PyMOL CGO cylinders between C-alpha atoms (Angstrom):
from pymol import cmd
from pymol.cgo import CYLINDER

trace = [
    CYLINDER, 22.68, 23.60, 18.17, 23.56, 20.89, 20.66, 0.3, 1, 1, 1, 1, 1, 1,
    CYLINDER, 23.56, 20.89, 20.66, 24.48, 23.52, 23.23, 0.3, 1, 1, 1, 1, 1, 1,
    CYLINDER, 24.48, 23.52, 23.23, 21.19, 25.30, 22.66, 0.3, 1, 1, 1, 1, 1, 1,
    CYLINDER, 21.19, 25.30, 22.66, 19.19, 22.09, 23.25, 0.3, 1, 1, 1, 1, 1, 1,
    CYLINDER, 19.19, 22.09, 23.25, 21.21, 21.31, 26.36, 0.3, 1, 1, 1, 1, 1, 1,
    CYLINDER, 21.21, 21.31, 26.36, 20.62, 24.80, 27.74, 0.3, 1, 1, 1, 1, 1, 1,
    CYLINDER, 20.62, 24.80, 27.74, 16.88, 24.42, 27.05, 0.3, 1, 1, 1, 1, 1, 1,
    CYLINDER, 16.88, 24.42, 27.05, 16.86, 21.06, 28.82, 0.3, 1, 1, 1, 1, 1, 1,
    CYLINDER, 16.86, 21.06, 28.82, 18.77, 22.61, 31.71, 0.3, 1, 1, 1, 1, 1, 1,
    CYLINDER, 18.77, 22.61, 31.71, 16.20, 25.42, 32.02, 0.3, 1, 1, 1, 1, 1, 1,
    CYLINDER, 16.20, 25.42, 32.02, 13.39, 22.84, 31.97, 0.3, 1, 1, 1, 1, 1, 1,
    CYLINDER, 13.39, 22.84, 31.97, 15.12, 20.93, 34.76, 0.3, 1, 1, 1, 1, 1, 1,
    CYLINDER, 15.12, 20.93, 34.76, 15.60, 24.11, 36.72, 0.3, 1, 1, 1, 1, 1, 1,
    CYLINDER, 15.60, 24.11, 36.72, 11.91, 25.00, 36.43, 0.3, 1, 1, 1, 1, 1, 1,
    CYLINDER, 11.91, 25.00, 36.43, 10.89, 21.45, 37.29, 0.3, 1, 1, 1, 1, 1, 1,
    CYLINDER, 10.89, 21.45, 37.29, 13.14, 21.55, 40.33, 0.3, 1, 1, 1, 1, 1, 1,
    CYLINDER, 13.14, 21.55, 40.33, 11.66, 24.82, 41.55, 0.3, 1, 1, 1, 1, 1, 1,
    CYLINDER, 11.66, 24.82, 41.55, 8.10, 23.55, 41.15, 0.3, 1, 1, 1, 1, 1, 1,
    CYLINDER, 8.10, 23.55, 41.15, 8.79, 20.36, 43.09, 0.3, 1, 1, 1, 1, 1, 1,
    CYLINDER, 8.79, 20.36, 43.09, 11.04, 22.01, 45.64, 0.3, 1, 1, 1, 1, 1, 1,
    CYLINDER, 11.04, 22.01, 45.64, 8.28, 21.96, 48.31, 0.3, 1, 1, 1, 1, 1, 1,
    CYLINDER, 8.28, 21.96, 48.31, 8.32, 18.17, 48.59, 0.3, 1, 1, 1, 1, 1, 1,
    CYLINDER, 8.32, 18.17, 48.59, 10.85, 17.33, 51.35, 0.3, 1, 1, 1, 1, 1, 1,
    CYLINDER, 10.85, 17.33, 51.35, 10.73, 13.60, 50.53, 0.3, 1, 1, 1, 1, 1, 1,
    CYLINDER, 10.73, 13.60, 50.53, 12.27, 14.10, 47.08, 0.3, 1, 1, 1, 1, 1, 1,
    CYLINDER, 12.27, 14.10, 47.08, 13.78, 17.56, 46.73, 0.3, 1, 1, 1, 1, 1, 1,
    CYLINDER, 13.78, 17.56, 46.73, 16.21, 19.55, 48.82, 0.3, 1, 1, 1, 1, 1, 1,
    CYLINDER, 16.21, 19.55, 48.82, 15.17, 22.92, 50.18, 0.3, 1, 1, 1, 1, 1, 1,
    CYLINDER, 15.17, 22.92, 50.18, 18.52, 24.39, 49.20, 0.3, 1, 1, 1, 1, 1, 1,
    CYLINDER, 18.52, 24.39, 49.20, 18.41, 25.52, 45.59, 0.3, 1, 1, 1, 1, 1, 1,
    CYLINDER, 18.41, 25.52, 45.59, 22.05, 26.65, 45.50, 0.3, 1, 1, 1, 1, 1, 1,
    CYLINDER, 22.05, 26.65, 45.50, 23.62, 23.20, 45.80, 0.3, 1, 1, 1, 1, 1, 1,
    CYLINDER, 23.62, 23.20, 45.80, 20.71, 20.94, 44.94, 0.3, 1, 1, 1, 1, 1, 1,
    CYLINDER, 20.71, 20.94, 44.94, 19.76, 22.28, 41.50, 0.3, 1, 1, 1, 1, 1, 1,
    CYLINDER, 19.76, 22.28, 41.50, 22.76, 21.02, 39.58, 0.3, 1, 1, 1, 1, 1, 1,
    CYLINDER, 22.76, 21.02, 39.58, 22.60, 17.61, 41.24, 0.3, 1, 1, 1, 1, 1, 1,
    CYLINDER, 22.60, 17.61, 41.24, 18.91, 17.05, 40.53, 0.3, 1, 1, 1, 1, 1, 1,
    CYLINDER, 18.91, 17.05, 40.53, 19.09, 18.37, 36.98, 0.3, 1, 1, 1, 1, 1, 1,
    CYLINDER, 19.09, 18.37, 36.98, 22.08, 16.16, 36.30, 0.3, 1, 1, 1, 1, 1, 1,
    CYLINDER, 22.08, 16.16, 36.30, 20.16, 13.08, 37.39, 0.3, 1, 1, 1, 1, 1, 1,
    CYLINDER, 20.16, 13.08, 37.39, 17.13, 14.04, 35.32, 0.3, 1, 1, 1, 1, 1, 1,
    CYLINDER, 17.13, 14.04, 35.32, 19.17, 14.76, 32.19, 0.3, 1, 1, 1, 1, 1, 1,
    CYLINDER, 19.17, 14.76, 32.19, 21.13, 11.54, 32.58, 0.3, 1, 1, 1, 1, 1, 1,
    CYLINDER, 21.13, 11.54, 32.58, 17.98, 9.47, 32.94, 0.3, 1, 1, 1, 1, 1, 1,
    CYLINDER, 17.98, 9.47, 32.94, 16.42, 11.12, 29.85, 0.3, 1, 1, 1, 1, 1, 1,
    CYLINDER, 16.42, 11.12, 29.85, 12.99, 9.78, 30.85, 0.3, 1, 1, 1, 1, 1, 1,
    CYLINDER, 12.99, 9.78, 30.85, 11.69, 13.08, 32.12, 0.3, 1, 1, 1, 1, 1, 1,
    CYLINDER, 11.69, 13.08, 32.12, 8.23, 14.02, 30.94, 0.3, 1, 1, 1, 1, 1, 1,
    CYLINDER, 8.23, 14.02, 30.94, 7.98, 17.33, 29.17, 0.3, 1, 1, 1, 1, 1, 1,
    CYLINDER, 7.98, 17.33, 29.17, 7.79, 20.01, 31.83, 0.3, 1, 1, 1, 1, 1, 1,
    CYLINDER, 7.79, 20.01, 31.83, 4.97, 21.71, 29.98, 0.3, 1, 1, 1, 1, 1, 1,
    CYLINDER, 4.97, 21.71, 29.98, 2.89, 18.54, 30.42, 0.3, 1, 1, 1, 1, 1, 1,
    CYLINDER, 2.89, 18.54, 30.42, 3.67, 18.22, 34.13, 0.3, 1, 1, 1, 1, 1, 1,
    CYLINDER, 3.67, 18.22, 34.13, 2.84, 21.77, 35.17, 0.3, 1, 1, 1, 1, 1, 1,
    CYLINDER, 2.84, 21.77, 35.17, -0.96, 21.39, 34.64, 0.3, 1, 1, 1, 1, 1, 1,
    CYLINDER, -0.96, 21.39, 34.64, -0.94, 18.11, 36.58, 0.3, 1, 1, 1, 1, 1, 1,
    CYLINDER, -0.94, 18.11, 36.58, 0.94, 19.67, 39.47, 0.3, 1, 1, 1, 1, 1, 1,
    CYLINDER, 0.94, 19.67, 39.47, -1.42, 22.62, 39.51, 0.3, 1, 1, 1, 1, 1, 1,
    CYLINDER, -1.42, 22.62, 39.51, -4.41, 20.27, 39.46, 0.3, 1, 1, 1, 1, 1, 1,
    CYLINDER, -4.41, 20.27, 39.46, -3.00, 18.27, 42.39, 0.3, 1, 1, 1, 1, 1, 1,
    CYLINDER, -3.00, 18.27, 42.39, -2.51, 21.43, 44.40, 0.3, 1, 1, 1, 1, 1, 1,
    CYLINDER, -2.51, 21.43, 44.40, -6.02, 22.59, 43.51, 0.3, 1, 1, 1, 1, 1, 1,
    CYLINDER, -6.02, 22.59, 43.51, -7.52, 19.29, 44.66, 0.3, 1, 1, 1, 1, 1, 1,
    CYLINDER, -7.52, 19.29, 44.66, -5.57, 19.46, 47.91, 0.3, 1, 1, 1, 1, 1, 1,
    CYLINDER, -5.57, 19.46, 47.91, -6.80, 23.01, 48.53, 0.3, 1, 1, 1, 1, 1, 1,
    CYLINDER, -6.80, 23.01, 48.53, -10.39, 21.94, 47.78, 0.3, 1, 1, 1, 1, 1, 1,
    CYLINDER, -10.39, 21.94, 47.78, -10.16, 19.08, 50.28, 0.3, 1, 1, 1, 1, 1, 1,
    CYLINDER, -10.16, 19.08, 50.28, -8.94, 21.47, 52.95, 0.3, 1, 1, 1, 1, 1, 1,
    CYLINDER, -8.94, 21.47, 52.95, -11.76, 23.89, 52.17, 0.3, 1, 1, 1, 1, 1, 1,
    CYLINDER, -11.76, 23.89, 52.17, -14.39, 21.14, 52.37, 0.3, 1, 1, 1, 1, 1, 1,
    CYLINDER, -14.39, 21.14, 52.37, -12.99, 19.92, 55.71, 0.3, 1, 1, 1, 1, 1, 1,
    CYLINDER, -12.99, 19.92, 55.71, -13.08, 23.46, 57.08, 0.3, 1, 1, 1, 1, 1, 1,
    CYLINDER, -13.08, 23.46, 57.08, -16.69, 23.98, 55.94, 0.3, 1, 1, 1, 1, 1, 1,
    CYLINDER, -16.69, 23.98, 55.94, -17.81, 20.68, 57.49, 0.3, 1, 1, 1, 1, 1, 1,
    CYLINDER, -17.81, 20.68, 57.49, -16.10, 21.51, 60.77, 0.3, 1, 1, 1, 1, 1, 1,
    CYLINDER, -16.10, 21.51, 60.77, -17.73, 24.94, 60.76, 0.3, 1, 1, 1, 1, 1, 1,
    CYLINDER, -17.73, 24.94, 60.76, -21.23, 23.54, 60.24, 0.3, 1, 1, 1, 1, 1, 1,
    CYLINDER, -21.23, 23.54, 60.24, -20.72, 20.88, 62.94, 0.3, 1, 1, 1, 1, 1, 1,
    CYLINDER, -20.72, 20.88, 62.94, -19.74, 23.60, 65.42, 0.3, 1, 1, 1, 1, 1, 1,
    CYLINDER, -19.74, 23.60, 65.42, -22.80, 25.66, 64.43, 0.3, 1, 1, 1, 1, 1, 1,
    CYLINDER, -22.80, 25.66, 64.43, -25.10, 22.66, 64.95, 0.3, 1, 1, 1, 1, 1, 1,
    CYLINDER, -25.10, 22.66, 64.95, -23.58, 21.98, 68.38, 0.3, 1, 1, 1, 1, 1, 1,
    CYLINDER, -23.58, 21.98, 68.38, -24.09, 25.60, 69.42, 0.3, 1, 1, 1, 1, 1, 1,
    CYLINDER, -24.09, 25.60, 69.42, -27.70, 25.56, 68.20, 0.3, 1, 1, 1, 1, 1, 1,
    CYLINDER, -27.70, 25.56, 68.20, -28.34, 22.28, 70.05, 0.3, 1, 1, 1, 1, 1, 1,
    CYLINDER, -28.34, 22.28, 70.05, -26.95, 23.63, 73.32, 0.3, 1, 1, 1, 1, 1, 1,
    CYLINDER, -26.95, 23.63, 73.32, -29.02, 26.81, 73.06, 0.3, 1, 1, 1, 1, 1, 1,
    CYLINDER, -29.02, 26.81, 73.06, -32.38, 25.08, 72.47, 0.3, 1, 1, 1, 1, 1, 1,
    CYLINDER, -32.38, 25.08, 72.47, -34.72, 23.17, 74.83, 0.3, 1, 1, 1, 1, 1, 1,
    CYLINDER, -34.72, 23.17, 74.83, -33.81, 19.91, 73.09, 0.3, 1, 1, 1, 1, 1, 1,
    CYLINDER, -33.81, 19.91, 73.09, -30.52, 19.91, 75.03, 0.3, 1, 1, 1, 1, 1, 1,
    CYLINDER, -30.52, 19.91, 75.03, -32.47, 19.57, 78.31, 0.3, 1, 1, 1, 1, 1, 1,
    CYLINDER, -32.47, 19.57, 78.31, -33.51, 16.14, 79.62, 0.3, 1, 1, 1, 1, 1, 1,
    CYLINDER, -33.51, 16.14, 79.62, -37.09, 15.61, 78.48, 0.3, 1, 1, 1, 1, 1, 1,
    CYLINDER, -37.09, 15.61, 78.48, -37.73, 12.10, 79.82, 0.3, 1, 1, 1, 1, 1, 1,
    CYLINDER, -37.73, 12.10, 79.82, -36.50, 10.21, 82.90, 0.3, 1, 1, 1, 1, 1, 1,
    CYLINDER, -36.50, 10.21, 82.90, -37.42, 6.54, 83.27, 0.3, 1, 1, 1, 1, 1, 1,
    CYLINDER, -37.42, 6.54, 83.27, -36.71, 4.50, 86.41, 0.3, 1, 1, 1, 1, 1, 1,
    CYLINDER, -36.71, 4.50, 86.41, -37.07, 0.71, 86.56, 0.3, 1, 1, 1, 1, 1, 1,
    CYLINDER, -37.07, 0.71, 86.56, -36.21, -2.09, 88.97, 0.3, 1, 1, 1, 1, 1, 1,
    CYLINDER, -36.21, -2.09, 88.97, -37.51, -0.47, 92.14, 0.3, 1, 1, 1, 1, 1, 1,
    CYLINDER, -37.51, -0.47, 92.14, -39.94, -2.46, 94.27, 0.3, 1, 1, 1, 1, 1, 1,
    CYLINDER, -39.94, -2.46, 94.27, -39.70, -1.04, 97.76, 0.3, 1, 1, 1, 1, 1, 1,
    CYLINDER, -39.70, -1.04, 97.76, -38.38, 2.46, 97.05, 0.3, 1, 1, 1, 1, 1, 1,
    CYLINDER, -38.38, 2.46, 97.05, -40.95, 4.84, 95.50, 0.3, 1, 1, 1, 1, 1, 1,
    CYLINDER, -40.95, 4.84, 95.50, -40.09, 6.22, 92.07, 0.3, 1, 1, 1, 1, 1, 1,
    CYLINDER, -40.09, 6.22, 92.07, -40.62, 9.80, 93.25, 0.3, 1, 1, 1, 1, 1, 1,
    CYLINDER, -40.62, 9.80, 93.25, -38.01, 9.30, 95.95, 0.3, 1, 1, 1, 1, 1, 1,
    CYLINDER, -38.01, 9.30, 95.95, -35.48, 7.99, 93.43, 0.3, 1, 1, 1, 1, 1, 1,
    CYLINDER, -35.48, 7.99, 93.43, -36.18, 10.92, 91.10, 0.3, 1, 1, 1, 1, 1, 1,
    CYLINDER, -36.18, 10.92, 91.10, -35.55, 13.33, 93.96, 0.3, 1, 1, 1, 1, 1, 1,
    CYLINDER, -35.55, 13.33, 93.96, -32.31, 11.57, 94.90, 0.3, 1, 1, 1, 1, 1, 1,
    CYLINDER, -32.31, 11.57, 94.90, -31.09, 11.67, 91.29, 0.3, 1, 1, 1, 1, 1, 1,
    CYLINDER, -31.09, 11.67, 91.29, -31.39, 15.49, 91.28, 0.3, 1, 1, 1, 1, 1, 1,
    CYLINDER, -31.39, 15.49, 91.28, -32.55, 15.27, 87.65, 0.3, 1, 1, 1, 1, 1, 1,
    CYLINDER, -32.55, 15.27, 87.65, -35.24, 17.74, 86.67, 0.3, 1, 1, 1, 1, 1, 1,
    CYLINDER, -35.24, 17.74, 86.67, -37.01, 17.21, 83.37, 0.3, 1, 1, 1, 1, 1, 1,
    CYLINDER, -37.01, 17.21, 83.37, -36.81, 20.28, 81.18, 0.3, 1, 1, 1, 1, 1, 1,
    CYLINDER, -36.81, 20.28, 81.18, -34.05, 21.82, 83.31, 0.3, 1, 1, 1, 1, 1, 1,
    CYLINDER, -34.05, 21.82, 83.31, -31.09, 19.45, 83.66, 0.3, 1, 1, 1, 1, 1, 1,
    CYLINDER, -31.09, 19.45, 83.66, -28.63, 19.64, 80.77, 0.3, 1, 1, 1, 1, 1, 1,
    CYLINDER, -28.63, 19.64, 80.77, -28.35, 16.30, 78.95, 0.3, 1, 1, 1, 1, 1, 1,
    CYLINDER, -28.35, 16.30, 78.95, -24.61, 16.61, 78.26, 0.3, 1, 1, 1, 1, 1, 1,
    CYLINDER, -24.61, 16.61, 78.26, -23.80, 17.88, 81.74, 0.3, 1, 1, 1, 1, 1, 1,
    CYLINDER, -23.80, 17.88, 81.74, -25.30, 14.85, 83.48, 0.3, 1, 1, 1, 1, 1, 1,
    CYLINDER, -25.30, 14.85, 83.48, -22.61, 13.03, 85.47, 0.3, 1, 1, 1, 1, 1, 1,
    CYLINDER, -22.61, 13.03, 85.47, -23.73, 9.41, 85.59, 0.3, 1, 1, 1, 1, 1, 1,
    CYLINDER, -23.73, 9.41, 85.59, -21.36, 8.33, 88.36, 0.3, 1, 1, 1, 1, 1, 1,
    CYLINDER, -21.36, 8.33, 88.36, -22.33, 11.24, 90.60, 0.3, 1, 1, 1, 1, 1, 1,
    CYLINDER, -22.33, 11.24, 90.60, -26.03, 10.64, 89.98, 0.3, 1, 1, 1, 1, 1, 1,
    CYLINDER, -26.03, 10.64, 89.98, -25.65, 6.95, 90.84, 0.3, 1, 1, 1, 1, 1, 1,
    CYLINDER, -25.65, 6.95, 90.84, -23.93, 7.87, 94.12, 0.3, 1, 1, 1, 1, 1, 1,
    CYLINDER, -23.93, 7.87, 94.12, -26.84, 10.15, 95.00, 0.3, 1, 1, 1, 1, 1, 1,
    CYLINDER, -26.84, 10.15, 95.00, -29.37, 7.38, 94.40, 0.3, 1, 1, 1, 1, 1, 1,
    CYLINDER, -29.37, 7.38, 94.40, -27.38, 4.84, 96.43, 0.3, 1, 1, 1, 1, 1, 1,
    CYLINDER, -27.38, 4.84, 96.43, -27.74, 7.06, 99.47, 0.3, 1, 1, 1, 1, 1, 1,
    CYLINDER, -27.74, 7.06, 99.47, -30.90, 5.05, 99.97, 0.3, 1, 1, 1, 1, 1, 1,
    CYLINDER, -30.90, 5.05, 99.97, -29.70, 1.95, 101.85, 0.3, 1, 1, 1, 1, 1, 1,
    CYLINDER, -29.70, 1.95, 101.85, -32.19, -0.27, 100.02, 0.3, 1, 1, 1, 1, 1, 1,
    CYLINDER, -32.19, -0.27, 100.02, -30.48, 0.32, 96.67, 0.3, 1, 1, 1, 1, 1, 1,
    CYLINDER, -30.48, 0.32, 96.67, -27.72, -2.15, 95.82, 0.3, 1, 1, 1, 1, 1, 1,
    CYLINDER, -27.72, -2.15, 95.82, -26.67, -0.91, 92.38, 0.3, 1, 1, 1, 1, 1, 1,
    CYLINDER, -26.67, -0.91, 92.38, -27.57, 1.72, 89.80, 0.3, 1, 1, 1, 1, 1, 1,
    CYLINDER, -27.57, 1.72, 89.80, -27.17, 1.71, 86.02, 0.3, 1, 1, 1, 1, 1, 1,
    CYLINDER, -27.17, 1.71, 86.02, -27.72, 4.95, 84.10, 0.3, 1, 1, 1, 1, 1, 1,
    CYLINDER, -27.72, 4.95, 84.10, -28.00, 5.26, 80.32, 0.3, 1, 1, 1, 1, 1, 1,
    CYLINDER, -28.00, 5.26, 80.32, -28.26, 8.41, 78.22, 0.3, 1, 1, 1, 1, 1, 1,
    CYLINDER, -28.26, 8.41, 78.22, -30.27, 8.21, 75.02, 0.3, 1, 1, 1, 1, 1, 1,
    CYLINDER, -30.27, 8.21, 75.02, -29.62, 10.92, 72.44, 0.3, 1, 1, 1, 1, 1, 1,
    CYLINDER, -29.62, 10.92, 72.44, -30.89, 13.54, 72.10, 0.3, 1, 1, 1, 1, 1, 1,
    CYLINDER, -30.89, 13.54, 72.10, -32.37, 14.09, 75.58, 0.3, 1, 1, 1, 1, 1, 1,
    CYLINDER, -32.37, 14.09, 75.58, -33.65, 10.97, 77.33, 0.3, 1, 1, 1, 1, 1, 1,
    CYLINDER, -33.65, 10.97, 77.33, -32.27, 9.19, 80.41, 0.3, 1, 1, 1, 1, 1, 1,
    CYLINDER, -32.27, 9.19, 80.41, -33.09, 5.76, 81.84, 0.3, 1, 1, 1, 1, 1, 1,
    CYLINDER, -33.09, 5.76, 81.84, -32.12, 4.55, 85.30, 0.3, 1, 1, 1, 1, 1, 1,
    CYLINDER, -32.12, 4.55, 85.30, -32.21, 0.88, 86.29, 0.3, 1, 1, 1, 1, 1, 1,
    CYLINDER, -32.21, 0.88, 86.29, -31.84, 0.16, 90.00, 0.3, 1, 1, 1, 1, 1, 1,
    CYLINDER, -31.84, 0.16, 90.00, -31.32, -3.11, 91.81, 0.3, 1, 1, 1, 1, 1, 1,
    CYLINDER, -31.32, -3.11, 91.81, -32.54, -3.39, 95.37, 0.3, 1, 1, 1, 1, 1, 1,
    CYLINDER, -32.54, -3.39, 95.37, -31.13, -5.64, 98.07, 0.3, 1, 1, 1, 1, 1, 1,
    CYLINDER, -31.13, -5.64, 98.07, -32.95, -8.96, 98.05, 0.3, 1, 1, 1, 1, 1, 1,
    CYLINDER, -32.95, -8.96, 98.05, -35.24, -10.22, 100.78, 0.3, 1, 1, 1, 1, 1, 1,
    CYLINDER, -35.24, -10.22, 100.78, -33.57, -13.19, 102.48, 0.3, 1, 1, 1, 1, 1, 1,
    CYLINDER, -33.57, -13.19, 102.48, -35.81, -13.79, 105.49, 0.3, 1, 1, 1, 1, 1, 1,
    CYLINDER, -35.81, -13.79, 105.49, -38.60, -12.48, 107.71, 0.3, 1, 1, 1, 1, 1, 1,
    CYLINDER, -38.60, -12.48, 107.71, -38.49, -11.22, 111.24, 0.3, 1, 1, 1, 1, 1, 1,
    CYLINDER, -38.49, -11.22, 111.24, -41.47, -12.06, 113.43, 0.3, 1, 1, 1, 1, 1, 1,
    CYLINDER, -41.47, -12.06, 113.43, -42.55, -9.93, 116.35, 0.3, 1, 1, 1, 1, 1, 1,
    CYLINDER, -42.55, -9.93, 116.35, -45.72, -11.22, 117.89, 0.3, 1, 1, 1, 1, 1, 1,
    CYLINDER, -45.72, -11.22, 117.89, -48.14, -11.73, 115.04, 0.3, 1, 1, 1, 1, 1, 1,
    CYLINDER, -48.14, -11.73, 115.04, -46.36, -9.26, 112.74, 0.3, 1, 1, 1, 1, 1, 1,
    CYLINDER, -46.36, -9.26, 112.74, -43.75, -9.98, 110.07, 0.3, 1, 1, 1, 1, 1, 1,
    CYLINDER, -43.75, -9.98, 110.07, -41.07, -7.73, 108.59, 0.3, 1, 1, 1, 1, 1, 1,
    CYLINDER, -41.07, -7.73, 108.59, -38.75, -8.29, 105.63, 0.3, 1, 1, 1, 1, 1, 1,
    CYLINDER, -38.75, -8.29, 105.63, -35.02, -8.75, 106.26, 0.3, 1, 1, 1, 1, 1, 1,
    CYLINDER, -35.02, -8.75, 106.26, -32.77, -7.73, 103.38, 0.3, 1, 1, 1, 1, 1, 1,
    CYLINDER, -32.77, -7.73, 103.38, -29.39, -9.19, 102.46, 0.3, 1, 1, 1, 1, 1, 1,
    CYLINDER, -29.39, -9.19, 102.46, -27.56, -6.11, 103.76, 0.3, 1, 1, 1, 1, 1, 1,
    CYLINDER, -27.56, -6.11, 103.76, -29.13, -6.55, 107.20, 0.3, 1, 1, 1, 1, 1, 1,
    CYLINDER, -29.13, -6.55, 107.20, -31.79, -3.86, 106.79, 0.3, 1, 1, 1, 1, 1, 1,
    CYLINDER, -31.79, -3.86, 106.79, -35.26, -4.56, 108.18, 0.3, 1, 1, 1, 1, 1, 1,
    CYLINDER, -35.26, -4.56, 108.18, -38.07, -2.92, 106.23, 0.3, 1, 1, 1, 1, 1, 1,
    CYLINDER, -38.07, -2.92, 106.23, -40.54, -1.09, 108.47, 0.3, 1, 1, 1, 1, 1, 1,
    CYLINDER, -40.54, -1.09, 108.47, -43.68, -2.16, 106.61, 0.3, 1, 1, 1, 1, 1, 1,
    CYLINDER, -43.68, -2.16, 106.61, -45.64, -5.07, 107.99, 0.3, 1, 1, 1, 1, 1, 1,
    CYLINDER, -45.64, -5.07, 107.99, -45.96, -7.91, 105.49, 0.3, 1, 1, 1, 1, 1, 1,
    CYLINDER, -45.96, -7.91, 105.49, -47.38, -11.38, 105.09, 0.3, 1, 1, 1, 1, 1, 1,
    CYLINDER, -47.38, -11.38, 105.09, -44.66, -13.94, 104.27, 0.3, 1, 1, 1, 1, 1, 1,
    CYLINDER, -44.66, -13.94, 104.27, -45.07, -14.83, 100.60, 0.3, 1, 1, 1, 1, 1, 1,
    CYLINDER, -45.07, -14.83, 100.60, -42.48, -17.60, 100.30, 0.3, 1, 1, 1, 1, 1, 1,
    CYLINDER, -42.48, -17.60, 100.30, -41.00, -20.37, 102.40, 0.3, 1, 1, 1, 1, 1, 1,
    CYLINDER, -41.00, -20.37, 102.40, -38.04, -18.33, 103.57, 0.3, 1, 1, 1, 1, 1, 1,
    CYLINDER, -38.04, -18.33, 103.57, -36.69, -18.53, 107.10, 0.3, 1, 1, 1, 1, 1, 1,
    CYLINDER, -36.69, -18.53, 107.10, -38.60, -16.68, 109.80, 0.3, 1, 1, 1, 1, 1, 1,
    CYLINDER, -38.60, -16.68, 109.80, -36.70, -15.36, 112.80, 0.3, 1, 1, 1, 1, 1, 1,
    CYLINDER, -36.70, -15.36, 112.80, -38.38, -14.51, 116.06, 0.3, 1, 1, 1, 1, 1, 1,
    CYLINDER, -38.38, -14.51, 116.06, -37.53, -10.95, 117.01, 0.3, 1, 1, 1, 1, 1, 1,
    CYLINDER, -37.53, -10.95, 117.01, -36.93, -10.06, 120.62, 0.3, 1, 1, 1, 1, 1, 1,
    CYLINDER, -36.93, -10.06, 120.62, -36.61, -6.34, 121.28, 0.3, 1, 1, 1, 1, 1, 1,
    CYLINDER, -36.61, -6.34, 121.28, -37.12, -3.42, 118.90, 0.3, 1, 1, 1, 1, 1, 1,
    CYLINDER, -37.12, -3.42, 118.90, -36.87, -3.33, 115.12, 0.3, 1, 1, 1, 1, 1, 1,
    CYLINDER, -36.87, -3.33, 115.12, -34.04, -1.42, 113.50, 0.3, 1, 1, 1, 1, 1, 1,
    CYLINDER, -34.04, -1.42, 113.50, -35.87, 0.81, 111.06, 0.3, 1, 1, 1, 1, 1, 1,
    CYLINDER, -35.87, 0.81, 111.06, -34.46, 1.35, 107.55, 0.3, 1, 1, 1, 1, 1, 1,
]
cmd.load_cgo(trace, "trace")
């Protein structure tokens, strides 16, 4: 009778070992030499839960793990579908371009330099650094800041070189910027900045 119970316990240990054999943190992958060792420890401890009670729990854990993987796969699939739909629709094109900070340079000129075309330029393909370099080809522009606003809007803030003085030629005045550029438009001095008398020709911007 004792031998029969021990054999039953041994078979339970063997089945338990085979079920848990896929966990490398606890069980060895080699059944030949690991079975007897594991079963011996379990039988010696005598605190093992009935194997019939553990099997449903193990199956439930595996089912939950499989469900989590399936949900992750479905979410990833739908995200990819949404991205594809977005890229194939007009909403992926830049619909609005706003430029601020310009005083001397016309907005139309800055739009042309940016090479951004509303309704044509791809929102995600816009290279902000390259666009800023294009705009700074105008020598009156000191710095450029570009922001992209999802889903398809772009704002550009420019900073022009400041006016530091006026050049006077006869009765006419021209603005002198901090980078040494003289603006070609005739102006009336609007502040008490220095006025330099110009002798010769004006270097046009």
